[in-house]
C-alpha positions in Angstrom: 202.9 -47.7 36.4 205.1 -49.8 34.1 207.4 -52.3 35.7 211.1 -52.2 35.2 210.9 -54.9 32.5 208.3 -52.8 30.6 210.4 -49.6 31.0 213.5 -51.3 29.5 211.5 -52.9 26.6 209.6 -49.9 25.5 210.8 -47.5 22.7 212.4 -44.2 23.8 213.0 -40.9 22.2 216.6 -41.9 21.5 216.5 -45.6 22.0 213.8 -45.7 19.3 213.4 -49.5 19.1 210.2 -49.1 17.2 211.9 -47.4 14.2 211.5 -49.6 11.1 215.2 -49.5 10.2 216.2 -50.6 13.8 213.6 -53.4 13.8 214.9 -54.6 10.4 218.5 -54.5 11.5 217.7 -56.3 14.8 215.7 -59.0 13.0 218.6 -59.6 10.5 221.3 -59.8 13.2 219.6 -61.4 16.3 220.9 -64.9 15.8 220.4 -67.8 18.2 217.8 -69.6 20.3 218.3 -67.8 23.6 218.3 -64.1 24.6 222.0 -64.4 25.5 222.8 -65.7 22.0 220.8 -63.1 20.3 222.3 -60.3 22.5 225.9 -61.5 21.7 225.1 -61.5 17.9 223.6 -58.0 18.1 226.6 -56.7 20.0 229.0 -57.8 17.3 226.7 -56.5 14.6 226.6 -53.0 16.2 230.3 -53.1 17.2 231.6 -53.9 13.7 228.8 -52.8 11.5 228.8 -49.2 12.6 232.0 -47.3 12.4 233.1 -45.3 15.5 233.4 -41.6 14.8 233.6 -38.9 17.5 233.5 -36.0 15.1 229.7 -35.3 15.1 227.5 -32.3 15.4 226.6 -32.7 19.1 224.2 -29.7 18.9 221.8 -32.0 17.0 219.6 -34.6 18.7 220.4 -37.0 15.9 223.9 -37.6 17.3 222.4 -39.4 20.2 219.6 -41.4 18.5 219.8 -45.1 17.7 218.1 -44.9 14.3 220.2 -42.0 13.1 223.4 -43.8 14.1 222.2 -46.8 12.1 221.2 -44.8 9.0 224.6 -43.0 9.0 226.5 -46.2 9.5 228.7 -44.4 12.1 228.4 -42.9 15.5 230.2 -42.3 18.7 229.9 -44.3 21.9 226.5 -42.9 23.0 224.8 -43.4 19.6 226.2 -46.9 19.3 225.1 -47.8 22.9 221.7 -46.5 22.1 221.5 -48.6 18.9 222.5 -51.8 20.7 219.9 -51.1 23.4 217.3 -50.4 20.7 218.1 -53.6 18.8 217.9 -55.6 22.1 214.5 -54.1 23.0 213.3 -54.8 19.4 214.3 -58.4 20.0 212.5 -58.7 23.4 215.6 -58.2 25.6 215.4 -55.6 28.3 218.1 -52.9 27.8 219.2 -49.6 29.1 222.2 -47.2 28.7 224.9 -46.4 31.2 227.5 -43.6 31.4 230.9 -43.0 32.9 233.7 -40.4 32.5 236.9 -42.1 31.2 240.4 -40.9 30.5 241.6 -42.2 27.1 245.4 -42.2 27.4 245.7 -43.2 23.8 243.4 -40.7 22.2 244.5 -39.3 18.8 246.4 -36.0 18.7 243.7 -34.5 16.4 240.9 -35.5 18.7 242.8 -34.3 21.8 243.5 -31.0 20.2 239.8 -30.5 19.3 238.6 -31.7 22.7 241.3 -29.9 24.7 241.6 -32.9 27.0 241.9 -36.7 27.2 238.8 -36.9 29.5 235.7 -38.3 27.8 232.6 -37.2 29.8 229.4 -39.3 29.5 231.1 -42.2 27.7 228.2 -44.5 26.8 227.7 -48.2 27.1 224.7 -50.6 27.1 223.4 -52.8 29.8 221.4 -55.9 28.8 219.3 -58.0 31.1 220.4 -61.6 30.6 220.0 -64.7 32.7 218.5 -62.7 35.5 221.0 -59.9 35.8 222.3 -56.7 34.1 225.5 -57.1 32.0 227.5 -54.3 30.6 228.4 -54.2 26.8 230.5 -51.6 25.1 230.1 -51.6 21.3 231.9 -48.3 20.7 235.2 -49.3 18.9 234.8 -51.4 15.8 237.3 -54.1 15.0 239.0 -52.3 12.1 239.6 -49.3 14.3 241.1 -51.4 17.1 243.5 -53.1 14.7 244.6 -49.8 13.3 245.3 -48.3 16.7 246.6 -51.6 18.2 244.1 -51.7 21.1 242.4 -54.8 22.3 238.9 -55.2 20.8 236.2 -55.7 23.4 234.6 -59.1 23.2 231.2 -59.9 24.8 229.9 -63.3 25.9 226.7 -62.1 27.5 227.8 -63.2 31.0 230.8 -61.0 31.8 230.9 -57.2 31.7 232.5 -55.9 28.5 234.2 -52.6 29.4 237.3 -50.8 28.2 240.7 -52.4 28.8 243.1 -50.5 31.1 246.0 -51.4 28.8 246.5 -51.9 25.0 248.2 -54.7 23.1 251.6 -53.1 23.8 250.9 -52.7 27.6 250.4 -48.9 27.3 247.9 -47.2 29.5 244.6 -47.1 27.6 241.3 -46.4 29.4 240.8 -45.3 33.0 237.3 -45.0 34.5 237.1 -42.0 36.7 233.4 -41.3 37.4 230.2 -43.4 37.2 227.2 -41.4 35.9 224.6 -44.1 36.4 222.1 -45.9 34.1 219.1 -44.5 32.2 216.1 -45.9 30.5 216.8 -43.4 27.6 219.7 -41.2 26.6 219.8 -38.0 28.7 220.8 -36.0 25.6 220.2 -32.6 27.1 222.4 -33.3 30.1 225.1 -34.7 27.8 225.0 -31.7 25.6 225.4 -29.4 28.6 228.3 -31.4 29.8 229.9 -31.3 26.3 229.5 -27.6 26.0 231.3 -27.1 29.3 234.0 -29.8 28.8 234.7 -29.3 25.0 233.8 -25.7 24.1 236.0 -25.9 21.0 234.7 -29.2 19.6 231.1 -28.4 20.5 231.2 -25.0 18.9 232.2 -26.5 15.6 228.6 -27.7 15.1 228.1 -29.2 11.7 231.7 -28.4 10.8 232.8 -31.2 13.1 231.6 -33.6 10.5 234.2 -32.5 8.1 236.9 -33.8 10.4 238.4 -37.3 9.7 238.9 -39.7 12.6 241.4 -42.6 12.4 
């Protein structure tokens, strides 16, 4: 049986750290001498190099796969979390994905209308094993998006958990964590799809038409 370190270093169906494009991206952006330094540089490469877009066809597995997120140059929180985890594994850093339900008090009217709620189920983030412990990193919102919506960009130093801010730059309620859905060695795409079908029937039923929507 593989040990925990092997589990979190091995390629997965969605955290496909053996994909050539993922390995190339990781090699180009993993800067530094230590795992911590490389993890931080990978975090910012994924955060800002991949545009956040929640209007995806969630009926397709590709919406949840690291390499697909990289090839599109955009993705939502789960795809970007999977990509960061895949890049970390490709760089020899144990990584996994975690999930939580969050209320986004500042979601856009268009997204709220399509979703029918401000509750985001199965919000995804990455956990990286650095200096002997697991540290949370949330690469979802790219810097340009944060500046446009005047929300604080999430920074990551490899030692402190990087999770959503409860308030924005103008002290408005922003993110509220309401349910922890645990951590996984790979993205539980089937469970997420089932939850999305139930929570967001209007958005989920759009299928490929969701990709015609414009976010931001």
